[in-house]
N, C-alpha and C positions, 0 to 999 in steps of 0.2 A: 504494500500500500504506500502510495506516495505521501511524502510529508505534507501535512496541512490538509489532507483530503478526508479527515474524519467527519467534517461537516460538508454536506453537499446539498443539492436542491431537494433531495428526498427529506433531509432533516428540516429544511426551511419550510417545506409544505406541511410536514407532520407537527412541527413544534406548536403552531397556534392552536391546533385541534386538541392536543394533549394539555396545553396550558389552560385552554377554555374549560375542559372537563374537570381538571383539578381545581380551578378557580370556582366553578359552580358547586362542586362538592364541598369546598371549604366554606362557601356562603351557606350551604344547607346545614352543615355542622354548627356553624355559628348561630344561625337563626333557631336551631333546635334547642340550643343550650343557654342562650344568653339571658332568658327570662329568669332562670334559676341560678345561673352563674355569671354575674356581671363581667368577670374577667375575660369572658369569651369575646369581648369587644376587640381584643388584641389578636384573635385567632387568624383572621384573614390577613392583616398586615404582616404578621409573623410568617405565615405561609408564603406570601409574596416575596418576603425578604429571603426566605430559604430557597425559593425557586430562582431568584436573582443570583444567589450564590452559586447554585448548580449551573445555570447557563453561563455565568461569568467564568466558572471553571472550564467549561467546554471551549469558550472563546479564547481564554488565555492559553490553554494547552494546545489549541489548534494554530493560533496566529502569532502568539508571543513566544512560547516555547515550541518552535517549529518542528523540533525533533520529537515532540510528544513527551511522555513521561509515564508515571505509574498509572494515572487515570486512563490514558489512551491504551496502555498495555492491557489493563484489566478489561476494558471494553472489547478490544480486539479478541482477546482470549475467550471471553464470555460469548461473543458472537460466533466464534469457531465452534464452541460447544453447541450452540443453538442450531447451527447449520447441520451438525451431525444428528441432533435430535429430530430435525425436520425430515431427515432421510431414514429415521427409525433404525439406525445402525447402532444398537445398544452395545454390541461387543466393542466397537471402536470408541464409543463414549466411555466405557469402563476402562479401556486402555488409556484414554486421555486423563481420566480422573486419577488413575494410578500411573501417572506419566513416568516412564522409565528413562526417557532421554529429554534433553532440553528442547528439542525441536520435534514436533509431531506433524506430519503431513499425511493426508489420506488420498489414495488414488481414487479418482472418480467422484470426489466431493469438492464442493466450492468452499474451501477453507483458507482463503488468502495464502496463496503459494509463497508469497514473500514475507509471511508473518510466522513467527515462532510462538510457541507457548513459552512466555518469557522467563519462566521461573525454574530454578534448578529443582531436582527431585527431592531436595531437603526443605524447600520453601513451602511448607504446608500452610503457613499463615497466608501467603499470597494465593495459594490454591483455593482455600476456603473463601476468600474474598471474591474470586472469580465465580465459584459455584453459587454463592449467594446472589451474585449479579445476574445469573441466568434467568430467573423468573422475571426480573424487570426488563431484561433484554427481549424476552418473548412478548411480554405485554406491550413493550415499546416498539414492536415491529422491527427490531434490530437497528433502530435509529439511535445515534449517539446522544442527541439532545433529548429525545423522548425517554430513553432509558435513564438518563441522568435526572430528568424531572420527576419521574416516578419514584426513583430511589430517594430523591430529596424530600418528596412529600411523605413517603413512608418513614424516613428517618426523623422527620419533623415531629412525629408523634412521640418519639422517645424524649425529645426535649420538652414537649408539652406536658408529659407526665412529670418530668422533673419540675417544671414550673408549678404544677398543681400541688406538689409537696410543699414548696415554700409558701404558696398562696394559702394553703390550708392552715398553716401556722401563723402567718402574718397577712391576713386578707387586706389590710389597709395599704399594703405595699405592692399592689398588682402592677402599677405602672413601672416602678423601679425594677422589680424582678423581670418584667418583660424586656426592659432595656438591657439588663445584665445577661439574659439567657438567649434572646432572639436577635438583638440588633447590634451586637458587637461584630464589626466587619470581618475580623479574622476567623471568628467562629462560624458565621454563616457562609463564608467563602470556602475555607478548608474543610468544613464539616458537611458539605453538600454534594460533592462530586463522587465519582466512582473511585473511592479510596478506602483503605482500611479505617482511616480516621472517621469517616461517616458512619460506618457500621459500629465501631466501638463507642462513639459518642452517643449514638442511638441506644446501644445496649446499656451504657452507663446511666442514661436517663430512666430506662425501664427498670434497671436493677435498683436504683435508688427509690423509685416509686413503689416497687414491690416489697422492698425492705420496710418501707414506711407503713404500707398498708397491712402486710402480713405479720410483721414482728413488732412494730411500734404501736399501731392502732389495733392490732390483734383481730383483724378481719380475716378469719381463717377460711378463705376461699381458695379452691383448687387453682383458679386461674392465676392468682398472685404467686402461689408456690411454683407453678409451671413457668411463669415469666421470670421469677427469681432464678430458677435453675437454668433456663435457656439463655437468659442474658448474661449470667455469670459464665456459662460455658463459651458463649460467643466471645467474651473478652479474653478468656483463657486461651482459646484456640486461634485468636487473631493477634491480640496484643496482651500477653499474659501480665506484663508489668502494670497495666491499668487495673486489673483485678486485684493484684497484690498491693496496690496503692489505696483502693477503695475499701478493702476488707478491714484493715485496722480501724479506719474511721467509722465504718458501719458498726463494728463491735463496740466502739466507744459510745456511739449514738445509742445503741440498744441498752448498754449498761447504765449510762448516765440518765437515760429516760427512766430506768427503774429506780436509781438512786434519788432522782428528783421527787419521786412520789413518797419517799420516806420522811415522815414528819419529825421524828426524833433526831435532833442535831448530832447527838453522840453516835447513834447508829449510822447516821449518814457519813460522819467522819471516819468511822471504822470500815465502812463499805468501800471507800475510795481505794485504799491500798490493796484490798482483796480483789477489787475489780481490775486494777492495773496488772497484778500478778497473773490473774486468770487470762487477761487479754494477751499478755506476752506469751503465755503458754499456748493459747489457742493459735496464735499466729505462727509460732515455731512448729507446732504439730502440723498445721495446714501446709506450710512450706515444705516440710519433710514428706508429707503424704503425696503432695502434687509435684515433687521434684522432677519426676520423669517427664511431666508435661511441660515443665518450664524450660527445659533445654538450656539455651544460652542465657535465659533470664533467671536462673537460680542465683542465690546470693553470692557464691564464690565467683561465678562468671561475671556477674554485674560489677563487682568490685574490680576485677581484673580488666574488664572492658573499659571502665571509667579511667583507669590509669593508662591503658594503651591509647585511648582516644586522646588524652592530654599529651602523651609522648609523641604521637604522630603529628599533633598540631605543632608542637615545638619544632619538630624536624621539617615542618612544612609539607608533609605528605597528605595527599588525598583530599584535603578540604579547600584548597585554593586560597583566594584572598578574602573570601567572605566568611571569615572565621573569628573565633575569640579564644582567649587563653585564661583559664581560671587559676593557673599556677600549679606547681608540682604538689603531689600528694602520694601517699602509699596506699596499697590495697589492703588497708586495715580499717576497722571500725573507727579508730581514733583519727586516722588520716582522712577518711571520708568525712567524718563529722566536722573537721576543721574547715571544710568548704561549704558548710550549710548556708551561711549568709550570702556568699558570693554566688552560689548556685541558684538560690531562690531569687536573688536580684536579677540574674541573667534571664531566668525563665519568665518572670513576671513583667519586667520593665525593659528588656533589651530585645532587639536592637534599638538603641537610642536613635534619635533622628539624625545625628551626625555619623552614625555607623552605616547609614544607608548607602548602597552602591548601585541600586537599580530602582525603578519605579515601585515594584512590589514592596521592597524594603522601606521606601519612603512612607508608604501608606501604613505599614506596620509600625514604623517609628513614630508616626503621629498618634496612632492608637495607644502605643506604650507611653507616650508623653502624657496623654490624658489620664491613663491609668495611674501613672506615677504621681501626677498632681492630685488626683482624687484620693490616693492612699495617704499622701502627706497631709492633705486637708483633714482626713478622718483622724490621723494620729495627733494632729495639733488640737483638734476639737475634743477628742477623747483622751484624757490624760493617761499615762502609762498604768498607774495603779487601777484606774477605772477600767482600762482596757482589759486587764487580766480578769478582773471581777466580772466584766460583761461577757467575756468569752466562756466562762463557766456558768453563766446564768441561764443558758438555754441549750438543751441537747442538740437541736438542729444546727445551731451556730457552731458548737464544738465540732460536730461532724463535718460541716461544710468547710470551716477554716482549716481543720486538721488535714483533710484530704487535699485542699488546694495547696497548702504549703508543702506537704509531703510529696505530692506529685510534681510540684514546681522544682523542688530540690532534686528529685530523681532525674528529671529531664535536663535540668541545668548542669547536672554532674556528668551525664553520659552523652551530651551533644556538644559538638565543637563547631557547628556551622549554623549561621543565622537562617539560611534557607530552610534547613530541617527544623530548627527551633520554633519558628513561627507556626509551623504545622503541628508539631508534636505536642506543643503546650496547650492546645485549645481545650482539652477536657477540664483543666483547672480554672480557666477564665470565668465561666459562669458561676462556679462555686465561690471563687475569690470575690468577684464583684457582688454577689448576693450577700456574702459575709460582711462586706463593707457597708452595704445598705442596712443590714440588720443592726450592726453596731451603731450606726447613726440613729436609727429608729429607737433603739433601746435607751439612748441617752439624749434624745431630742428635748425632753422636758428640762433636763439640767442645763442644756444649751440656752434655753429661753430665760432661765433664771439668772444667768450670768450678766 
């Protein structure tokens, strides 16, 4: 397939039809729910923003990154599977799913003779992304734009469920949470295309919502348990580190929710250390139990990978000029811990505007500048001692803030390139932004008294 030919007249003819269908369905969903749930006034604008991100991804990867990239590779691979499905050659389909070589061509089938299945036979994370894209490719009539729009709309529901978790606890803040979850440019751009990030961000939203409903609200419905398990598995099999970033925060959320209901202050104080010990034990047991599924993402490999990434950066290997250096450290818990402040700063606030080397980085720099300014404003308004008290005043805030910082630290530590960083960090941005809004809300009354 020639460079830049992923979008053609076929896509341009189909795109308005699919966009119209999605838009009408979004209006129907909004009208059905808005009388009981006023926050549905943001449903249609949020959907449109998500679709804008998906179409923007198609355009950028077609005309700006003319060689394509992950999103076009996933699309081409999924389209190849669909072509085989249309021919009902299930033996060939099975061979492709269990791909033994890097390149698979089939005699007698129209499967892009100049296109490879781009992933090595160890890259099961990419393979699952392709397999999950197949239904959207079928429904989208094999159109790049239509497939992307359908995936964008489906993945939107994961974020909407995340939004409903925060709304249920703080209904007065529907506008602020909508801005934090749906309208941050990097999130709706990098989280809307045919990418691992779209699937994992969607799974993260569904996982958080099902934890809230099934374990916090104790709504023991089979659908919440099923969503909890399936979304957790999706994260494990696509990006395992996201699951192991959300798991400690989820356990803290569950435990703190139980502790918050204890009326006796002595019992509450005694419960805290017991909770922390139990939490550490559960995390270690889970990591040991799932070690074989983590592969390169188990603890030892992550520590060594972080050190190797930093060493390659210093030698100038692999990452080009669009990189950053967090300084030397050892592959030990103490060495890694010393980089907590700089890694979190990198993930949340960089690239700074002066780090930008291309138009995409300029936009990211402007977004990060706003995020940095907003964070400084909150820190100045909420004094440090009040900040610590506030963080432990609400279980949802503890969970959200803990996950955001832990995830930011993990990404900042193991990434050495701004181009990768702006995409990898998007799961923590909605949680971090919502945490800032909650901090402001919880202390708003004291602000007015000053």
